[in-house]
C-alpha positions in Angstrom: 20.8 -58.1 -40.3 24.2 -57.3 -38.7 24.4 -60.8 -37.3 23.7 -62.3 -40.8 26.4 -60.1 -42.3 28.9 -61.3 -39.6 27.9 -64.9 -40.4 28.5 -64.4 -44.1 31.8 -62.8 -43.4 32.9 -65.6 -41.1 31.7 -68.2 -43.6 34.1 -66.8 -46.2 37.0 -66.3 -43.8 40.2 -68.3 -43.4 39.5 -69.9 -40.0 37.7 -73.2 -40.7 36.3 -73.3 -37.2 34.6 -69.9 -37.6 33.6 -70.8 -41.1 32.0 -74.0 -40.2 30.1 -72.5 -37.3 28.9 -69.7 -39.6 27.7 -72.2 -42.2 25.8 -74.1 -39.5 24.2 -70.9 -38.2 23.2 -69.8 -41.8 21.8 -73.3 -42.4 19.6 -73.0 -39.3 18.5 -69.5 -40.4 17.6 -70.7 -43.9 15.5 -73.6 -42.5 13.6 -71.3 -40.2 12.9 -68.9 -43.0 11.8 -71.7 -45.3 9.4 -73.0 -42.7 8.0 -69.5 -42.1 7.3 -68.9 -45.7 5.9 -72.4 -46.4 3.5 -71.8 -43.5 2.5 -68.4 -44.9 2.0 -69.9 -48.4 -0.2 -72.7 -47.0 -2.3 -70.2 -45.0 -2.9 -68.4 -48.3 -4.0 -71.7 -49.8 -1.0 -72.2 -52.0 -0.7 -75.8 -53.3 2.3 -78.0 -52.5 3.1 -77.8 -56.2 3.2 -74.0 -56.1 5.5 -74.0 -53.1 7.7 -76.6 -54.6 8.1 -74.7 -57.8 9.2 -71.6 -56.0 11.7 -73.6 -53.9 13.0 -75.5 -57.0 12.2 -78.9 -55.5 9.5 -81.6 -56.2 6.1 -81.5 -54.6 6.9 -84.7 -52.8 10.0 -83.2 -51.3 8.4 -80.1 -49.9 5.4 -82.1 -48.6 7.6 -84.7 -46.9 9.6 -81.9 -45.3 6.8 -79.6 -44.2 3.5 -81.5 -44.4 3.8 -83.4 -41.2 5.1 -80.3 -39.3 2.0 -78.4 -40.5 -0.4 -81.2 -39.5 1.1 -81.5 -36.0 1.8 -77.8 -35.4 
């Protein structure tokens, strides 16, 4: 968690180079966490609609983003 706190601090700092790097790292972290939790939800037989509702997106959006990855992976 210390790394995440550092990224958050850097993202809010005055140095745009550090800030942009931190934003990119946080974005990667969020994508990894989303994939992890979508996989868990699907393993627990959640519908695409249930997952989409929790993420605040449409069923089509979440299925387009994660459906193929799940089928291949």
